[in-house]
ROFIRO-369482 format. One line per 5 residues: their letters; for each residue x, y, z of C-alpha. Coordinates in pm, whole numbers, padded with zeros to 5 digits. Layout:
REM residues N
a = X:Y:Z | ...
This chain:
REM residues 616
mdqtq = -03572:08742:03008 | -03610:08694:03381 | -03790:08411:03551 | -04104:08613:03619 | -04148:08687:03248
kikis = -04093:08321:03162 | -04359:08222:03413 | -04602:08474:03267 | -04542:08357:02907 | -04570:07989:03000
intay = -04898:08030:03190 | -05048:08243:02912 | -04943:07983:02656 | -05102:07713:02871 | -05428:07909:02894
isgif = -05445:07981:02521 | -05351:07628:02411 | -05585:07480:02671 | -05881:07683:02545 | -05787:07603:02184
tamva = -05759:07229:02260 | -06089:07228:02449 | -06269:07399:02160 | -06127:07159:01901 | -06209:06863:02127
lllli = -06565:06988:02170 | -06610:07029:01793 | -06475:06680:01729 | -06712:06534:01986 | -07007:06718:01827
nwlqi = -06899:06594:01483 | -06871:06240:01615 | -07219:06256:01771 | -07368:06388:01447 | -07216:06109:01239
ktnnp = -07320:05846:01494 | -07674:05985:01493 | -07704:06038:01117 | -07544:05770:00900 | -07388:05959:00607
letks = -07439:05660:00377 | -07811:05624:00438 | -08060:05906:00466 | -08435:05885:00509 | -08484:06143:00235
mellv = -08289:05930:-00013 | -08485:05619:00081 | -08815:05799:00026 | -08703:05936:-00310 | -08586:05593:-00426
erlkd = -08921:05442:-00321 | -09099:05711:-00522 | -08879:05633:-00822 | -09001:05273:-00819 | -09353:05405:-00876
epnne = -09242:05678:-01118 | -08952:05524:-01319 | -08979:05785:-01597 | -08985:06091:-01371 | -08672:06277:-01490
elkqe = -08713:06556:-01232 | -08718:06298:-00955 | -08404:06130:-01094 | -08226:06465:-01100 | -08337:06534:-00742
irnld = -08190:06200:-00633 | -07864:06277:-00811 | -07843:06622:-00650 | -07915:06482:-00304 | -07656:06208:-00351
llark = -07396:06463:-00462 | -07470:06690:-00163 | -07451:06392:00073 | -07111:06291:-00065 | -06977:06644:-00041
affts = -07105:06680:00315 | -06960:06344:00407 | -06612:06420:00276 | -06617:06768:00424 | -06685:06602:00758
qwqin = -06400:06358:00697 | -06166:06648:00617 | -06274:06828:00934 | -06207:06518:01142 | -05863:06460:00990
tgrym = -05766:06824:01028 | -05914:06846:01377 | -05720:06543:01490 | -05389:06703:01404 | -05498:07037:01553
llfgg = -05601:06856:01870 | -05271:06674:01888 | -05076:06995:01829 | -05278:07191:02088 | -05254:06913:02343
iifig = -04876:06890:02312 | -04840:07269:02351 | -05079:07274:02648 | -04909:06991:02838 | -04561:07117:02750
slryy = -04627:07477:02861 | -04800:07356:03177 | -04507:07136:03269 | -04267:07421:03197 | -04470:07657:03415
qslif = -04474:07402:03692 | -04097:07362:03680 | -04047:07740:03688 | -04288:07811:03970 | -04133:07559:04204
kkekp = -03781:07668:04126 | -03869:08021:04223 | -03787:08106:04583 | -04105:08097:04792 | -04180:08340:05077
kkqss = -04129:08178:05411 | -04492:08237:05505 | -04602:07995:05228 | -04676:07667:05399 | -04609:07322:05262
deekk = -04989:07266:05254 | -05036:07559:05018 | -04759:07431:04795 | -04920:07091:04795 | -05257:07240:04702
mktsl = -05096:07426:04411 | -04935:07110:04283 | -05263:06922:04318 | -05451:07197:04133 | -05204:07186:03843
rwmaa = -05224:06809:03827 | -05603:06818:03814 | -05585:07076:03534 | -05349:06854:03337 | -05553:06541:03405
tggfl = -05882:06704:03302 | -05728:06847:02986 | -05562:06517:02907 | -05885:06324:02957 | -06080:06560:02729
fliaf = -05800:06540:02474 | -05797:06160:02484 | -06176:06124:02446 | -06189:06363:02150 | -05882:06208:01988
lssfa = -06028:05859:02015 | -06364:05979:01882 | -06191:06117:01575 | -06061:05767:01501 | -06398:05612:01578
vmnhl = -06563:05781:01283 | -06290:05722:01027 | -06390:05363:00954 | -06766:05399:00970 | -06799:05247:00622
kvykg = -06707:04917:00784 | -07042:04901:00958 | -07151:04720:00644 | -06926:04427:00735 | -07185:04309:00981
netda = -07487:04376:00766 | -07476:04059:00560 | -07770:03835:00631 | -07738:03460:00650 | -07892:03441:00305
dlige = -07616:03658:00165 | -07334:03442:00295 | -07199:03132:00127 | -07066:02862:00350 | -07168:03025:00680
gqeni = -07162:02769:00959 | -07015:02490:00749 | -06698:02328:00867 | -06564:02129:00574 | -06554:02143:00196
evidv = -06693:01825:00047 | -06526:01739:-00285 | -06754:01556:-00523 | -06728:01426:-00878 | -06925:01611:-01140
aesqa = -07033:01382:-01421 | -07135:01609:-01705 | -07256:01966:-01736 | -07551:02042:-01953 | -07445:02258:-02246
ndqag = -07720:02394:-02466 | -07663:02519:-02817 | -07902:02705:-03042 | -07900:02408:-03278 | -07888:02142:-03006
dlssp = -07717:02024:-02688 | -07342:02037:-02644 | -07212:01751:-02435 | -06917:01810:-02204 | -06642:01566:-02109
pveqt = -06629:01404:-01768 | -06451:01587:-01491 | -06089:01489:-01431 | -05971:01532:-01075 | -05637:01690:-00994
tgpls = -05412:01650:-00697 | -05214:01913:-00515 | -04846:01807:-00509 | -04636:01915:-00806 | -04633:01634:-01061
edake = -04292:01547:-01205 | -04441:01437:-01535 | -04658:01745:-01578 | -04573:01877:-01921 | -04615:02221:-02066
tseei = -04847:02256:-02359 | -04704:02217:-02706 | -04851:02555:-02802 | -04519:02735:-02757 | -04505:03111:-02783
qatpe = -04286:03254:-03055 | -04191:03599:-02928 | -04178:03871:-03191 | -03946:04169:-03134 | -04134:04497:-03131
tgqia = -03970:04825:-03206 | -04041:05091:-02946 | -04210:04853:-02703 | -04094:04675:-02392 | -03939:04342:-02485
sapgf = -04082:04029:-02328 | -03872:03745:-02191 | -03784:03463:-02434 | -04062:03206:-02452 | -04329:03441:-02317
psiae = -04584:03644:-02512 | -04499:03992:-02633 | -04727:04292:-02585 | -04852:04247:-02942 | -04945:03883:-02875
iranh = -05119:03974:-02550 | -05316:04241:-02734 | -05414:03988:-03001 | -05589:03788:-02728 | -05800:03859:-02419
ngfrg = -05581:03693:-02158 | -05723:03827:-01831 | -05980:04039:-01652 | -06079:04339:-01869 | -05851:04219:-02148
pmnqg = -05484:04295:-02218 | -05298:04430:-01911 | -05635:04474:-01729 | -05674:04813:-01899 | -06030:04760:-02028
vsyar = -05936:04810:-02394 | -05979:04530:-02649 | -05798:04528:-02984 | -06051:04296:-03148 | -06233:04410:-03463
nipvd = -06576:04372:-03626 | -06752:04337:-03291 | -07128:04269:-03320 | -07376:04536:-03213 | -07705:04349:-03246
wdgat = -07838:04035:-03077 | -08138:03910:-02883 | -08127:03646:-02612 | -08503:03581:-02622 | -08517:03489:-02991
grnil = -08159:03362:-03025 | -08067:03618:-03292 | -07687:03625:-03331 | -07642:03395:-03028 | -07394:03148:-03178
wktel = -07394:02923:-02874 | -07464:02918:-02502 | -07313:02677:-02254 | -07419:02598:-01900 | -07138:02546:-01646
skpga = -07163:02314:-01347 | -07036:02577:-01100 | -07137:02941:-01057 | -06890:03228:-01066 | -06868:03606:-01094
nspvi = -06546:03597:-01300 | -06511:03690:-01667 | -06418:03474:-01967 | -06053:03475:-02076 | -05935:03393:-02430
wkdkl = -05615:03265:-02589 | -05642:03182:-02959 | -05917:02920:-03000 | -05965:02845:-02631 | -06174:03017:-02367
fiaga = -06105:02971:-01995 | -06340:03036:-01706 | -06380:02925:-01343 | -06656:02842:-01097 | -06698:02731:-00737
daqgr = -06956:02650:-00472 | -06958:02486:-00129 | -06898:02144:-00287 | -06595:02220:-00501 | -06389:02443:-00731
miyci = -06368:02404:-01108 | -06179:02542:-01406 | -06311:02500:-01760 | -06153:02513:-02106 | -06405:02573:-02385
drhtg = -06374:02575:-02762 | -06465:02937:-02821 | -06601:02862:-03172 | -06846:02585:-03075 | -06903:02617:-02700
nilwq = -06791:02257:-02641 | -06616:02203:-02308 | -06273:02068:-02407 | -06173:01990:-02050 | -06282:02068:-01697
kevkd = -06076:02008:-01386 | -06164:02005:-01022 | -05910:02192:-00810 | -05865:01996:-00488 | -05606:01867:-00241
ipgsp = -05403:02187:-00267 | -05133:02188:00006 | -05237:02417:00293 | -05592:02462:00164 | -05828:02552:00452
taipk = -06108:02312:00540 | -06353:02589:00630 | -06545:02755:00351 | -06477:03130:00348 | -06761:03376:00389
atada = -06867:03551:00071 | -07170:03754:-00031 | -07393:03624:-00307 | -07266:03891:-00547 | -06901:03792:-00504
glsap = -06935:03419:-00445 | -06644:03177:-00410 | -06503:03234:-00759 | -06499:03609:-00829 | -06140:03650:-00964
svttd = -06097:03589:-01337 | -05833:03342:-01451 | -05534:03456:-01656 | -05319:03287:-01920 | -04990:03343:-02099
girvy = -05071:03098:-02378 | -04854:02836:-02205 | -05044:02783:-01881 | -05370:02905:-01729 | -05381:03027:-01366
viyan = -05682:03031:-01135 | -05737:03161:-00780 | -06036:03116:-00548 | -06186:03284:-00242 | -06013:03041:-00003
gdiaa = -05667:03148:-00123 | -05601:02839:-00340 | -05413:02915:-00662 | -05336:02655:-00929 | -05178:02632:-01274
ftnsg = -05271:02406:-01566 | -05129:02369:-01912 | -05357:02487:-02191 | -05426:02123:-02269 | -05546:02058:-01912
nfvwg = -05248:01904:-01732 | -05213:02006:-01368 | -04877:02180:-01309 | -04874:02322:-00955 | -05099:02443:-00675
rnlgl = -05056:02616:-00340 | -05254:02811:-00083 | -05168:03177:-00016 | -05356:03189:00314 | -05726:03234:00380
pdnhy = -05814:03595:00282 | -05962:03791:00573 | -06235:03943:00362 | -06592:04018:00467 | -06739:04020:00114
gyass = -06526:03751:-00049 | -06191:03765:-00228 | -06226:03921:-00576 | -05888:04046:-00702 | -05791:03887:-01036
pilwn = -05429:03782:-01098 | -05231:03933:-01383 | -04908:03818:-01547 | -04609:03948:-01733 | -04319:03734:-01859
nkifi = -04254:03457:-01609 | -04445:03601:-01312 | -04802:03605:-01184 | -04891:03911:-00978 | -05151:03891:-00702
qfdsn = -05304:04176:-00503 | -05383:04035:-00159 | -05516:04332:00039 | -05731:04210:00328 | -05843:04315:00675
kggrv = -05507:04187:00803 | -05314:04435:00586 | -05204:04491:00230 | -04977:04268:00021 | -04877:04228:-00340
malks = -04674:03928:-00449 | -04516:03772:-00754 | -04505:03396:-00814 | -04301:03202:-01069 | -04543:03104:-01343
ktget = -04373:02767:-01397 | -04355:02649:-01035 | -04568:02878:-00819 | -04272:02970:-00597 | -04271:03317:-00442
vwdtr = -04038:03558:-00621 | -04117:03854:-00395 | -04383:03952:-00141 | -04424:04324:-00066 | -04620:04458:00230
rnvki = -04845:04756:00160 | -04963:05024:00402 | -05323:05008:00280 | -05663:04878:00386 | -05868:04598:00234
swasp = -05938:04618:-00139 | -06130:04425:-00404 | -05955:04593:-00696 | -05734:04403:-00940 | -05380:04505:-01041
mlaei = -05312:04666:-01378 | -04998:04662:-01593 | -04893:04977:-01776 | -04591:05097:-01971 | -04483:05406:-01777
ngkmq = -04173:05606:-01866 | -04047:05324:-02087 | -04081:05052:-01823 | -04354:04807:-01730 | -04514:04888:-01395
lvlsa = -04768:04713:-01176 | -05035:04962:-01062 | -05259:04896:-00759 | -05538:05089:-00591 | -05658:05064:-00229
dpsva = -05750:05300:00053 | -05569:05541:00086 | -05340:05532:-00219 | -05270:05434:-00576 | -04915:05308:-00623
gydpe = -04678:05170:-00885 | -04445:04871:-00831 | -04147:04727:-01014 | -04255:04385:-01150 | -03902:04248:-01117
sgsel = -03827:04340:-00755 | -04161:04434:-00601 | -04023:04768:-00483 | -04261:05062:-00468 | -04178:05317:-00740
wsiac = -04434:05582:-00644 | -04743:05628:-00431 | -04997:05901:-00372 | -05283:05918:-00121 | -05596:06002:-00319
imgev = -05860:05732:-00263 | -06063:05600:00030 | -06335:05356:00127 | -06385:04995:00029 | -06217:05007:-00311
gsspa = -06354:04762:-00568 | -06280:04952:-00886 | -05950:04877:-01064 | -05722:05147:-01213 | -05724:05262:-01574
fwdgl = -05440:05404:-01787 | -05401:05618:-02095 | -05120:05831:-02237 | -04912:05857:-01920 | -05197:05907:-01670
vyvan = -05340:05663:-01417 | -05708:05690:-01322 | -05868:05562:-01002 | -06218:05606:-00862 | -06441:05477:-00586
eyarl = -06790:05544:-00457 | -06805:05791:-00165 | -06455:05902:-00261 | -06352:06070:-00587 | -06231:06018:-00943
vavkp = -05863:06113:-00975 | -05617:06141:-01264 | -05260:06086:-01142 | -04927:06161:-01307 | -04724:05850:-01209
epsps = -04378:05990:-01140 | -04130:05941:-00853 | -04306:06244:-00702 | -04659:06182:-00832 | -04918:06455:-00862
ivwen = -05294:06482:-00911 | -05370:06628:-01254 | -05745:06661:-01202 | -06023:06520:-00987 | -06403:06496:-00980
deylp = -06664:06363:-00737 | -06988:06389:-00937 | -07023:06029:-01061 | -06842:05745:-00886 | -06840:05364:-00926
evpsp = -06886:05100:-00660 | -06780:04796:-00864 | -06715:04888:-01233 | -06369:05009:-01328 | -06305:05318:-01543
vasdg = -06156:05283:-01891 | -05966:05531:-02109 | -05873:05550:-02477 | -05842:05808:-02756 | -05844:06098:-02510
lllla = -06170:05991:-02344 | -06234:05846:-01998 | -06550:05640:-01945 | -06703:05549:-01611 | -07015:05347:-01519
ttygv = -07197:05358:-01186 | -07404:05107:-00991 | -07698:05348:-01013 | -07707:05332:-01391 | -07515:05633:-01523
lvcyd = -07250:05613:-01795 | -07037:05927:-01815 | -06759:06047:-02045 | -06476:06288:-01953 | -06182:06445:-02128
aktga = -05899:06216:-02013 | -05647:06501:-01994 | -05854:06777:-01830 | -06148:06607:-01660 | -06401:06818:-01851
kywer = -06730:06628:-01879 | -06845:06567:-02237 | -07165:06376:-02169 | -07363:06161:-01929 | -07633:05907:-02002
efssg = -07863:05743:-01750 | -08006:05394:-01795 | -08278:05202:-01611 | -08042:04947:-01453 | -07709:04977:-01274
ffssp = -07370:04831:-01364 | -07146:04574:-01194 | -06976:04484:-01521 | -06696:04721:-01624 | -06728:04910:-01952
viadk = -06487:04796:-02223 | -06370:04988:-02529 | -06352:04775:-02844 | -06362:04853:-03214 | -06398:05230:-03142
kiyat = -06712:05157:-02940 | -06807:05148:-02574 | -06968:04826:-02449 | -07134:04858:-02106 | -07353:04567:-01988
dlnsk = -07595:04636:-01704 | -07730:04399:-01440 | -08036:04320:-01653 | -07809:04190:-01933 | -07871:04486:-02163
thilk = -07548:04595:-02334 | -07543:04967:-02409 | -07324:05024:-02713 | -07213:05380:-02785 | -06972:05534:-03029
lskta = -06640:05629:-02870 | -06676:06003:-02914 | -06735:06333:-02737 | -07110:06297:-02793 | -07335:06025:-02652
elige = -07420:05851:-02978 | -07610:05533:-02897 | -07557:05248:-03147 | -07768:04975:-02989 | -07898:04814:-02670
pelad = -07920:04437:-02728 | -07993:04209:-02431 | -07973:03847:-02320 | -08252:03810:-02059 | -08001:03677:-01805
rvsat = -07855:03872:-01513 | -07497:03983:-01591 | -07236:04111:-01346 | -06919:03985:-01518 | -06723:04193:-01771
pafsd = -06743:04061:-02132 | -06446:03926:-02331 | -06382:04005:-02699 | -06221:03848:-03005 | -06253:03938:-03372
griyi = -06621:03923:-03462 | -06726:03782:-03124 | -06836:03884:-02773 | -06839:03636:-02484 | -07065:03722:-02190
rgekf = -07109:03524:-01871 | -07464:03542:-01739 | -07605:03398:-01422 | -07731:03091:-01611 | -07520:03056:-01926
lycig = -07197:03153:-02097 | -07289:03314:-02429 | -07104:03359:-02757 | -07241:03642:-02972 | -07153:03702:-03337
q = -07302:03782:-03675
């Protein structure tokens, strides 16, 4: 090929790639302008329909119209996101070809022998013309490329939407620690008095003793063995030792769970106890003791309650933790300063707060250790609950500064490992699951769900399948991991070294509640009041049921039943089956956002005002 042919090919390539790049850039700019003009998360039509629904709450046609519009909006939104992602790479590819071919043409044209009549001015003009072409193309490319990034994080516009009334601690400089004398605890038969608060100090106490309630590990055939002195899987399943129960999987192994109660009349309300501090976290149970936490601008508390009587056995103020920040972190009213649930291994109980303070106590109330993990950079408030296995506590610490997951020694609080994650901020909690014969730590955050080795912290697998501000924790059943998030999708993942998506769906999606799976069924609750059931293996929808109030609390499967408590404290109890067989809808008359805890014959529900024990 002679030089003339090379020049012709290079200039034609430059023309074609330049036109291609300009068209893609123009489309990206139009897409950007459309999204900036019309917020995909809020439409006037949806607002009008929702306002109509307030006046016509029983209008089923209107409800279906809202669902259809919401589904179309989500599909349009994610189609736009796909177009932007694809267009970005097309723009980058076209721009590289355009600039490369133009530079190649330039090098060829000036190597070619020029006729003597061509003046240096003409050559200069040619060079200037080519430079202007490259500069104009590059400028257009840069603007379009930057605009494609500008729309990718538009969900974060909600960071700045919190009003002063929604924020806790805004404008305050210091945390004032005060003594709390006694909390009022009301029983159905009379008042339950609580013991005085005992203050704790931060430095590790040499005489801090472990509780005498030692764990006697029982070997289990066919199951992962636990470390000596720590609870086995069977013992964990016999209790409710963390958020959503054993392993944070949302499945309780308790039996004879009540299905009928009434908060207004007190029917089957065995006791209710008022706590001195508010919190969005759930109750946690080990044998006869219930643990729960609370916090406000004046202090942070952890409580131990006799789960049979409601009496507060001990309550400790968590203060003077080394490295604890003086400023109160921002948190919305829904999350508050104590959203993460505590966890326990039957030896110690572990609590973490929105300011990054984590502390350990023996089950009898002796302070063991405390440290600060750093102030979470979180615009809603830190909400990820810790989880434990053997001698380690695992903490998901995904914030605006980047993703992290870490393991601490349960006895001392020392860091065992700290793994950086290439993810965005998340409010989800980690889950433990037995996968391919080994225990794995499973985490979900934009853009991926991933599995980690609990011993080393190394990533075992990861797959990009989720997006947005993820608040819903993963679920697990029979070798599949399930993740979901509002304005994203519901995905079933095969967790292998090369993971794959088994099925996906985007019809009903949760904002806060986590999915749960058992007996071949996958259940999911939404913040707009729909409970839906899928085939866990195929994703086929068996049924959906709409209720008058939305869900923040995660559905839990217990005693072959589904328990889903809505924001108005009504618990919708359905049979765990392929048909939507409603068993009962008892309520407490107290706003509920926390997930219930279960033990044989009992349900424990944290309301906005009281902690309730329900039983026959």
